[in-house]
N, C-alpha and C positions, 0 to 999 in steps of 0.2 A: 702827431700827423696834421699836414697841412691841409687845413680848411675843415678840420673835422676833431670835434671839440670832444675834453674827456668827457663830459656828460652824455656826449653820442656814444661813444663808446660802453658808457655803464648799462643805459637802457637796450642796448644792440645786445651785449653779454647777458643782462637780463634774460632778454627776451629766448634767446637760444637754452640758456640753461632753464628756464620754465618750462618751454614746449617739448623738448628732451623728457626731461624728468615727467611730466603731464603723460606724454607716449609711453615710458616706460613703465610708470605706475600701472595705467591700463593695462600693461601686457600681461598681468596677472590674470586676467578674465580670458584669455586662449587656453583652451584646454583639446581642442581638436583642429581638425583640418575646416571645418565646416566656418568656426567660429574667427578662425585667421582669416577665411577667404570671403563669408557672407556676413559673419557676426553673428549667425545662425538666424536672421531675418528677425533681428527684435527692436530695431533702432525706431522711435516715435518718429511724429512726422516732422517735430522741428530737428531733430538732427537731421532728418532726411531733407529739409532744407536746407540747414548749414554744409550739409555734405555737397548737394547740389551747387549750391552756390560756391563753396570754396573750390572744388574741385573742378568747376566749368570756370573759374578765373584765375587766369594766370599773368604772371607780369608782362609776357606779351602783348597782352590785351591793353592796359593801358598806355603801358610805353610806344607800341603801335598806334593806338587812337589820339592822342595826345599830338603827334609826331606827326599823325597824315590830317588833324585839326589845324596844327601849327603852320602846314604846308598849305593847305588847300579849302580849309573853312569847315565849320558846322555840318555841312551837307555828307561829309566823310565819316559822320556816327553810324552811317549805313553801312558801312562796314563789317561794326560789332553788332547793329540793329538789323541786319538782314536777318538774325533768328529772331527777332521782335514779332515779324508778320507769321512765322512758324510755332511761336513759343504755344498758343492755346493746343496745337495739336500734341503737346505733348502728353495731355490729359488726357488723352485718346490712346497714345502710342504706351504709355507706362506700364499697364495690365500686361501687356503681350509679353514682358520678360519675366514678371512673378508668376506667370500662368505656366511658364515654359517649366518650370520646377527643376531649374539646373543652376550652375553656378558659373558658368561664363556664356559666353555666345557662340565659341566655337561648338559647345555642344548641342545649343539649338542650333547652327545649321548643320552638325551630322545627324540629330533628328530630323530634319527636313530635307538635307539632299545626301545625305553620307557622309561616310567615316573621310573619303580622300579629298573629297571638299571642304571637309573640318579642317585638315592639314594645310588645306590652301587658305583658308582663312585664316587660322593661327597663325601663320607665317606671317600674312599681311598685319596682323592685328600686334604683334610683336615689333614688327618694323614700324607699325603707327607708334606705338608706344616709346620705340627710342626719339622718330622724329621729332614728336612731340615736346618728351621731356627735353630735348636739345635745343628747341626754340623756345621752351620758358624759361631754362636756366640761362642763355644768352641774351632775353630780355631785360631778367632781372640784373644782368652782369653788365648792360651797357648802363641802366639807370643809375646802378648804386655809385660807380665809378665816378659818372657826371656830377652825381650828387656830392662824393667827397671830395671833388676836386683834384680826382685820380688818386686821390691818399689811398685807397682799394685799388688793387687791380681786378680787373674781370676774372680772369682765373682763380684767385684768393674767393670772389664771391662766391664761382661755382663750387668750389670744392667746401668749403663753409655752408653752404646749403646745405650740399649731398651728403655730407658726412651728418649732418641734424636729422636730415627726415629718413636715411636709410638705418640709421641708428633704432628711432621707435618705430618705423615701420616693418624692419626685419623681426622684432620682438612683439610689437603688438598689432601687428595686421591689420586687417580692415577696423574692427574694433577703437583703438587708438587712432587710426588714420580719420573715421568719420567725426570722433568728439573733438578732435585736433582741428578739423576743418570748420566745426561749429566756434570754435574761438577764432579760429584765423580768418574767418568768414566775419567776425565782427569789425576785425583790425580791418580788413581790405574795405567796410565802410568806412571807414575813419579815413582812410589813405584818400579814398574817392573824394572826400567834400576838404579836406585837411590845408590845400594851397587856395582855396579860393578866395575865403576871406582876406589875408594878407594882398595877394595877387590882385584883386581889385582895386583896395587900396593904393598899390602900388601905380598901377594904373589909370587912376584918375575914376575908378566907378564904371558902370555902363558908356557912361556918355565920352570918357576918355577913349574906353578902347574903341568905339564905333568912328570917334576922329581919328582914328590910328590904321583902320583894316577897313579893304575895299565893303563896298553892302554886299555882296555875295559871301562875303563868310559868315554870314548871319542868316543865310536860306537854308530850310529845312532840306532843300532838293535842287539841285545846281549841275546843270552841265558843262560849268567850267572846271568843276573839281571832277568830274569822269562819274559823278552819282546820276547818271537821269534812271526814269523808270525802269527801263528794260537791264540796265547793269542791277539795278536793285529787285529786280523778280530772279533774274539768275542766280544773284548772292543765295535769295532765298530758298530758289530751289536747291540751290548747293547744301544748305543747312538740312532740310527736310528730309532729304534721300538721307547726306550723310549722318544724321544722328542717330539713325537707326542701325548703321552699323557700327558704331565707334563702341569698341571693345570695353570701354569702362561704364557704357550704359546699362547693363544688367547693375551694376551695384549701386548705381542712382538711382535704380526704378524698383527693384526687387528684392532690397535687402530691409527695407519695413516691415514692421508687426502687422499691418491690413494696406492692403490692395491700395486704398483711398491716400496710408501714409503716401506712399508711392508715386502716387499722381499730383499729392500737393506738393512734395518735396521738390520733384523735377520740374512742376509747370514755376510753383513762386518762389522758387531758388533760383530760375533762371529770370524771374522778373525781376528779383530785387538785383540782380547784375545789370539788368537794361537800365533802370535807375540810375546806379552807378554811374554807368556808361556816359549819362549826361554830364557829371561830375568831371571828368576825364577828357572830355571833349572840349569843356568849357575852359578848361585846364591850358588846352592847346591853343585857345584863342586868346586867354590872359599873356602865354608867353609869346604868343605873335606881337601883339600890340607893344609887351615889355621891351622885345627886341628895338622893335620901329623907334620907340622911344628913348632909349639908349644909345642908338647908331651902334648895336652890336650887331654880329650875324654868329649861325649855328651852322656848322659843317653837315652834320647829320642831322633830319630834323627827329629822328626818334631820340635825340638826346634833350630834348624840349622836356620833358617830364622832370628829369636829371638835372637840366638848367632852373626850374622853376624851387625843384626842392633845394637847392643850392643856393638860392638866390633870396627865396621867400622865409626860409622858415629858420626861427632862432636857436641856439644851442642845446641839444636836449630833443627837439621837437624833428631836426634831424636821422639823428638816432631811432626814434620813434617812425616817422617815415620809414626809413630801409627796413626795420623789423616788421614795417605792413607789407611793401612788396614782397620780402621776405615770404611771410603768412603765405602771401598769393601764391607764390609758387612752390611750398613745400607740402601746403594741402592737396595741391594735385598729383604732384610727383609724387608723395606719398601713397596716394591712391592707386596711381600708375603701376608703382612699384608691386603692390600687392596684386593687382589685373593680372601683370606680366607674370608673377608666379604661378597664378593661379591657372592661366593658360597654357603654360608650358608643364606643368603638373598634369592635369586632369585631362590635356590634348596630345602631351606627345609621350612624357614619362610614363604614365599609367597605362596608357595603350599600347607604346612600341618597345618601351624598357623595362617595365616592372608591372604587368597586370597584377600580382597578387600583392604588391607594395600594403603593407598596414597601414593605419590611420596616421600614425605619428611617423612612417616615413615619408608620406606624403607631404607631410605638414613641413618638416625641415628639407624637402626637395624644396618645396616652393619659397621657404625662406631663400636658399640659397641661388634658387632660380631667379627668382625676384631681384636679388644683389646686383649677380653677375651682368643680368641683361639692363640692368639701372645703368650699371657702370660705362656701357656701350651709348649711354643718351649723354653723360656726364662729357664723353670724348665727342661727340656730334656736336654737341653746343659750342666745342672750340672753332668747328668751322662755319657758324649760322653767320652771315653777314647784315643780311637786311630781316628784321623780323616781322614785318608784315608780310611778308610773300613768304616766308617760312609757316607761320601760321595759316595760310589760307592756302598751303600747299597739302599740311595735314587733312582740313577739313575736305579739300578737291579728290585726295585718293579714298578718303572715306565715303564719298559721294557715288563715285562708281562701284564699289565694294555694296554699297548701300542698295544698288540697284537689285542686286538677288536677293536681299533683306527685303527690302520691303515689297519686292515682287512676290517673295514666295508666302507673306503673307497676304495679301490681295489678290493673290491668284492662286489657286488648289494646283493648277494643269502645268504651272513650273517647273522645270525638270534640273539636274544636276549640268545638264548639257547645255543649256540656254542660260542657266548661272554663270558658270564658266565662259562661255560666249559672249556674256554680258561684260565682263572683266577685262578679257581682252581685247573685245573693240571697242570699249570705251577710253582706256587705258591708250589704245594705241592710234585711234583716231585723234586723242588730244594732244599726245605729244608730235604727230606729225602734225598736225594742224599751227602749232606754237613752234614746230620746228620752220615749216615754211616761212610763218610769219614774223619771227623774233630772229631765225638766223641762229645757229648753232647746236649744239646737242646738250640739254643741262637736264640736271636731275629736278631744279627748283626752276620754274621760268616765272615771269611778271602774269600773276593773274588777269585774266580778261576775259569778258564773258561769252563772246561769242565762241571760241574752241571750248569753253565749257559745256555752253548748249545745244552744240553739235553732238558733243562726245555723248552728254547724258542720253540727248534721241535715240542716237544710234545703238546706245547699250541696250534701250528699254525693247528696242525693234530687235536686236539680237536675242533676245531673253528669250521674248514672244517668237518670232519665227523658229529657233532652234528647239523649244522647248514643244512646239507644232508638231516638227518634222520627226521628233527623235520620240523614244517609248517613255510612257509614264512613270513615274515612280510608284516604288510600291505601295496596292492601294491601301494596305493595311498598315503600313508605315503612317501615310497620310493622313488616315481616320485618327487615328493614336494622338499624331500631332496637333489637328484641329481640335479633337473632343478635348484636349487639355484646355485651350484656349475657351472653349464654350464654357468651361466649368470654374468656379470662385477658389482662389487659391486660398481664402484665408478661413474658408470652413474648418472646423475640428472634427475627423471622421474615425472609426476604429478601422484600422488595418485591412486591408482589403476591401472597405467599402470605397463606392463612389462618391467623390465630391458633388454638391448638385450643382445645377445646371444655373448658370449666371441669368437668364432670363427669368427665372423666378426670385430673384432680388431685384429687376430692375438695374442689370449689370452688363447684359448684354455689350459685346465691342462692335462700335459702328461700323468700321472698316473692315472686319473680319469677313475675307472672301468676297472682295469686292463683285465679282462677279454676279454671287449669287443674289445679287437686289434683284436681280429679275424675275424672280420668282415670289408669288403672291403671296406667303407665308410668311416673307421677310417684313410685310406691311403690317402684319397682324397683330395689334396691342403696341406698335412702335412706340409712343410716350412711354409706356409704361415698362418696357422691355429694356428701354436705352436713354431711362433718365437718368443715370449716373453720368454718361456719357455727353448726353443734351445739354443737362442745366450747369455741370462743369465747363462744358467748351466754350458753351455764352457765356458765362463770368470772366474768365479770362479772357476772352476777345473785349469786353466791358473794361478790363483794367488796362489792355494794350493800347485802346482809343484813349484813355484819359491820359496814360503817360505822351502818346505822342502828342497830345493838345497842349499841355504845360509844357514840353519841349518847344512847342511853338509859340507859346504865349512867352517863356523864356528867351526867346531871340528876339521877342519885339521890343522889349524893354529897354528905354533909350532912343528908340527910334522914332 
């Protein structure tokens, strides 16, 4: 194979066989639909971290980030770091999902807004998974094809990955996915730093890199790259609203053995990704300098990571790098496949097709529907052209759905009519503004902050206005929903007995029913009631500032 050593083939084959066998070995633990969809909520904090990091890190992340940095400099790190500024909020959001006592976010939407809104959300969620899997698979295909000097075609990459993760996910469910995510997460960390030592040597260290590139390529903020303060703010807003409605969030936050395991997993798993992002962006700078020094060119910036892998790695290490890339994708796609099956099974099949289905039937419907819908993602991958814009598109459509999810937690008065209006208005305005500005009717437009900002503002306005003008949700239903949110999901109680109130254990949720903060009782015993939220939130912010400071220091070396 041209440019692909036999050692690379051995390493790559070993990875495929090993991870697939490991996932199938874990499948013996699947005894029920709950173990398949939620792992029976028994994962420890370190598995939750690995799951959050592995599922949240995809091939398009480092392919898009290295390509953006190669083209416009280090400040483009904010395309990924947009969620850096909202990561501490994950500590506050994570318990929402566990306290719902549900298997899918579609069921949470049903509890909050009713069944037809749950069906509406489920259609979006399945579409989200199809789009996201397509973007991930195409991201890996671009990198692997270039890294092997086109010895492996993009289609072969897509098919090979799909066969492996579908096989172990079909039988092993979330248990196989979560444990495989932990192992594959370690491989992603290795991927993030593997190219840097040899890359720095090739370009003459920091000094050689600075001599080859413009000064603005080393800025943490740069108007030249389009990453000014307003754009970063809109990207962060996109992240915090969208993350609440992303359909895999429930497994990220609610499958741990305790609420704190979910908090630690989602918050610090995400922060590990923020660290790795520095490596991806730095690789983009190295490639930019290397191309200039060699007098070569790259037609597609998103080939930068693959180019670095091809030029900087020895035989065997190229195979290891490709295995790491595939690990990043397979960890996400396997989780998405399980979640897709859960959504179809619990929100469509159980409600509209076979309400009396046995647990065994639900398990097999989940497996088969997850498989079938994942195949659609594989087909969509073949149509994706720009990985970065595809990635931003999936996060943006989640943000428009997130208006009703976030609004429904923060405001008890939000109702189904306002929720529907928020989605219709935000989507409609977003596409109208992009059509007028960019021309042509497209599914995926180049992401720009202004249309997104206006669309989000209009969506929240529609939620508020329409909710106030239409009838309330049934009082009993809303009372039950928020009562669950106010009680500890960790507590072991006898059947029929209520779980203890979270305030009695210092675990009240800070953001729950935000308008209720006008009442004096909310301020009674503030630090005692909210101590879990308060101290965890501050600690996460401290880590964020340290990471930003370290990135700034890194960009000063050699200057």
